[in-house]
N, C-alpha and C positions, 0 to 999 in steps of 0.2 A: 504494500500500500504506500503510495507516494505521500510526501509531505504536502498537504493541501494548501498551505500558506506559501505565497510567493516569496522569493528572496530579493525583491526589488530594492529594499532598504535594509541596512544591517540590523535594525531593531525589531523587524517584523517577527521573525521566528523566535527570538528570545522572549517576546511578549505573546507567544502563542496561546497560552492558557487564558490570558487576559482578553485577547482578541476573540477567542472562541466563546468565552462567556458573554462578551458584548454582542457577538453575532447571534447567539442563541436567544438572548434577551430581546434583541431587535425582532427576530422572527416571531417570538412569543407575543410581543406587543402588536405585531401585524394581525395576528389572529384575534386579539382582544378588540382592536379597532374594527375589524371586520364583523365581529359579533355585535358591536355597538351600532354600526351603521347599516346593517342588513335590513331589507334586501336592497342592493344597489342596482339591480336589474333582473331581467328574466333569463333563466338558463337557456342557452340556444340549442342544447341537445338533451335527451332524456338522462335521468339519473343513472341508469344502468351503464350507459356509455362512459360517463365520468368515473364511476366506480371501477369499471374494467380498465380505465386508462392508467390507474396506479400500478398494477402489476406489469402492464405493457411498457410503461416508461422505465420501470426498474429493470426489466429484462433487456430492453434495448440499450440502456445505459451500461449495464454490466458487459454485454457483448461488445459494445463499442470500445469500452475501456480495455478489454482483453485484446481486441484486434488492432487497436491503435495505441501502442505503448508510448509513442512519442508525445501524444497529447492526452495521456491517461488522466492527468490532473484536471484538465479542462473538461473531459467527459464526466468525471465524477462530480465536478461542480455543476455542470449543466443538468445532470440527472437529479442532484439534490435540489437545485433551484426549481426545476420543473415539478417535482413532487410537492415542494412547499407551495409553489405558486398555484398548482391545481387545488391543493387543500384550502388555501386562502380564498380562491375563487368560489369553491363550493360553499364555504361558510358565508361569504359575502352575498351570494345569490340565494341563500336559503331564506325562506319566509320566517323562520323562527316559530316560536310557539305562541298560542293565544295567551294574552296576559291573564285571562280568567282560569287557564288550565294550570294545575299545580305541576311543578317539575318532578320528574321521577327520581328515585333513589340513585339510580345509575348516573343520571345527568348531574345531580348534586355532587356525587362522589368524584366524577371526572372533573367537574369544575373546581372542586376543592384541591384536587391534585395539581391541576394546572396553575392555580393561583399560588399554591405552596411552592411549586417549581420556580415560578417567576420571582417569588420572594427570596428563595435560596440564591438565585442568580444575582439579583440586584442588591441584596443586603448582606450576602455572605461571600459568594465566590468572587465576584468582580472586585470588591474592596480588598479581599485577601490576596488575590492575584496581583492587584496593583501594588500592594506593599511588598510582595515577593519580587516583583519586577523592579521596583524602585531600589530595593536593597541589593539585589543580585546583579542587575545589569547597569542601572544608572548610578549605583554606589551612593545613594542618598542616605545611607545609614551612618555615615561618618560625621560625628559631631564636631570635628575640627574644620569642616568645610562650611562656609557661610555664604548665604545669598546676599545679606546685608549685615554690616558690622556697625556697632554703635559709634565707632570712631570715624565713620564716613559721614560726609556732609549730605544733607538732603538736597540733591540736585545743585542748584546755584545759591541756595540760602546759606547764610553763615551759621547754621545750627546743625547738630548731629542727630542721627536717628536715636530714639530713646532706648532701644533694645537691640540685641543681636537676633538675627533670624537665620538659623542654620538650615542645612538641607533636610535633616530629619523633621524639622518643623514644616518645611515645604511639603514633604512626603505626606505627613499627617493631615495637613490642610487640604490636600487633594482628596484624601480618603474621606474627610468630613464633607467636602463638597459633593462627593458621590452619594453619600447618605442623604444630604439635603435635596439633591435633584431627585433621587428615587422616592423619597417621602412626598415631595411635591407632586410628582407624577402619579404616585399611588393614590393620594387624596383626590386629585382631579379625576382619575379614572373611576374611583368609587362613586363620586357625585354623578358622573356621566352615566354609570351603570344604573344607579337608582332612578334616573330620569329618562331612561331609554324608551319607556312606553308613554311618555308624556305627549299628549296630543295638543297641538296648537291650532286654534281656529284662525281663519283669515280675518285680519283686522278690518273693521269698518272704516269708511273714509274719515280721515281725521283722527283715528284712534291708533294707539300703539298696540303691537301684537301682544296677546296675553294667552296663557295656556287655558285650554278648555277645561271646564269643571268635569269631574269624574264621579260616577256612582261608587258605592262601596264594592261593586263587582268589577271595577276597573274600566267600565264603559264610559265614553264621553257623554255628558248630559246635554241634551238638545232642548232648546227653548221652543215650546209649542206656540205657534202663532194662531 
């Protein structure tokens, strides 16, 4: 199996685990957004054709990778992207369930596993791999190396920086920013998920758009004229 990460830049392969975590999280977020925005259109072919496309793509990708060893990495990437793209397309074009219909145990279990996996990637694997990469490759664990020293002037001003800022502090600051970004995205997605069935009525002339009222069964309430 070839190394699927290119060697275009010297830091890419040393940061392999970090990059794989970011790629996996990005693909997971694509499925979350597809679930929030569906349906984005009508499926052009029957469901059976789309389901049968998964093994067909996998077989074609494996055969192509075996027969074309010079571009084996490209074939593996194209196969993986085709499978993920087909999965996102099927989710995005699915009608979803009726808001009045309760979710099944299997759907809740699958959703919980998916959310837990995204949490593991965003709050555990990516920050941990960043720290490993910063210590092992960037060598930011050395407390004798400083980004800013207190003896240095603040640009052109005749005063000095109040504190030293070493590379371990820079490393930890990036880790904290990762958590801040992940927490912000997490809260935003939870709000979007809770409002995914909210129905908005067309605003009257001169009125601002407002969400339609719902009954206790989740149906939009219509005004009887």
